[in-house]
Structures are given as structure tokens and as C-alpha cells.
C-alpha positions in Angstrom: 3.6 -5.4 -8.6 6.3 -2.9 -9.6 7.7 -0.3 -7.3 10.9 1.9 -7.5 13.1 2.9 -4.4 16.1 4.8 -5.5 19.4 4.2 -3.9 19.4 7.5 -2.1 16.1 6.9 -0.6 17.3 3.2 0.6 20.4 4.9 2.1 18.1 7.7 4.0 16.0 4.8 5.4 19.0 2.9 6.6 20.5 5.9 8.3 17.4 7.3 9.8 16.3 3.8 11.1 20.0 2.7 11.9 19.6 -0.5 10.0 22.5 -2.7 8.9 23.0 -3.8 5.4 20.8 -6.5 4.4 18.0 -5.5 6.8 14.4 -5.8 5.9 11.9 -2.9 5.9 8.0 -3.4 5.5 6.2 -0.6 3.6 2.4 -0.4 4.2 -0.5 1.9 3.7 -1.5 4.1 6.7 -4.7 5.8 6.9 -4.3 9.4 8.0 -0.9 11.0 8.7 0.0 14.6 9.7 -1.6 17.0 7.4 -2.6 14.7 4.8 -6.2 13.6 5.8 -5.7 10.5 3.5 -3.1 7.9 3.0 0.7 7.8 3.8 3.3 5.0 3.7 4.4 3.4 7.1 7.8 1.8 7.6 8.7 -1.1 10.1 11.7 -3.3 10.4 10.5 -7.0 9.8 10.7 -10.0 7.6 8.9 -10.8 4.7 6.4 -13.5 3.9 6.5 -16.1 1.2 4.2 -13.9 -0.9 5.7 -10.4 -0.3 6.9 -8.3 -3.2 10.4 -7.4 -2.6 13.1 -5.1 -3.8 16.4 -3.8 -2.9 18.0 -0.3 -2.5 20.6 1.5 -0.5 21.6 -2.0 1.0 18.2 -2.7 2.4 15.6 -5.2 1.6 12.0 -3.6 1.1 9.0 -5.6 1.0 5.3 -5.1 0.4 2.6 -7.6 1.6 -0.5 -8.3 -0.6 -2.9 -6.2 1.2 -0.8 -3.1 0.6 0.2 -3.6 -2.9 -3.1 -1.6 -4.4 -1.3 1.6 -3.2 2.3 0.7 -3.7 2.2 -0.8 -7.1 3.9 1.8 -9.6 5.3 3.9 -6.7 8.4 5.6 -7.0 10.2 6.6 -3.7 13.2 9.0 -4.0 15.1 11.2 -1.6 16.4 14.6 -2.3 19.4 15.2 0.3 19.7 18.9 -0.7 16.4 19.6 0.8 16.2 16.5 3.2 12.8 15.4 1.3 11.4 11.9 0.6 9.3 12.1 -2.3 6.6 9.6 -3.2 5.1 9.4 -6.6 2.5 7.0 -8.0 1.1 8.2 -11.5 -1.2 5.5 -11.4 -2.9 6.9 -8.5 -2.6 10.7 -9.2 -3.0 12.0 -5.8 -1.2 9.9 -3.2 -2.9 11.4 -0.2 -6.4 10.8 -1.7 -6.0 8.0 -4.3 -9.8 8.1 -5.3 -9.7 11.9 -6.5 
């Protein structure tokens, strides 16, 4: 499992979720989502399990449980402040809304 979260994206999550440095955030697969009709990434504060994949960005600890790694493996999450846009890219999946296409 490999995932990249840019420092800007980590800071954005920290600010939007009003989290302190060192807080942990779970990233997970959501089915559906406004306008997608496919998959999206959910976020939820919490604590990782012993088998979670973990990475740090923007002062936060992000983690992914094994059941969600199929979607997030290879993902890059970046934030573009000029347009207030979180971007999710996973070349392994191609289309992150409909990964089987």
C-alpha cells in the first residue's frame, strides 16, 4: 500500500475538521456521493488499528484500514488553495468515480 497526501491537503483537512496536530483521520471508501454515482473518499476522525496503513501530512496522521486499501493504494490527494479544490488521483484505477471502467 502506498498513498501520498500533500502537506497542503493535510493542512486543509486539519483546518476544515478543526483538528489538533497529531490527530488521526480515517480515509475510507464511500459508495455514491453527490454527482459521482460511483465511489468517493470518506473522512472520519478516529484511531488506527494495528493493521492500518498510516501516513502523515499537515500535522495529521491519516490511516486506511485493510478493507479500503484496494481503492486508496496508489492514490495522491492534493489541495489547490487558489481554487479551493481537493484533487484525488489514482493512475492505477484510471477513473476514481468508476474504478472498473
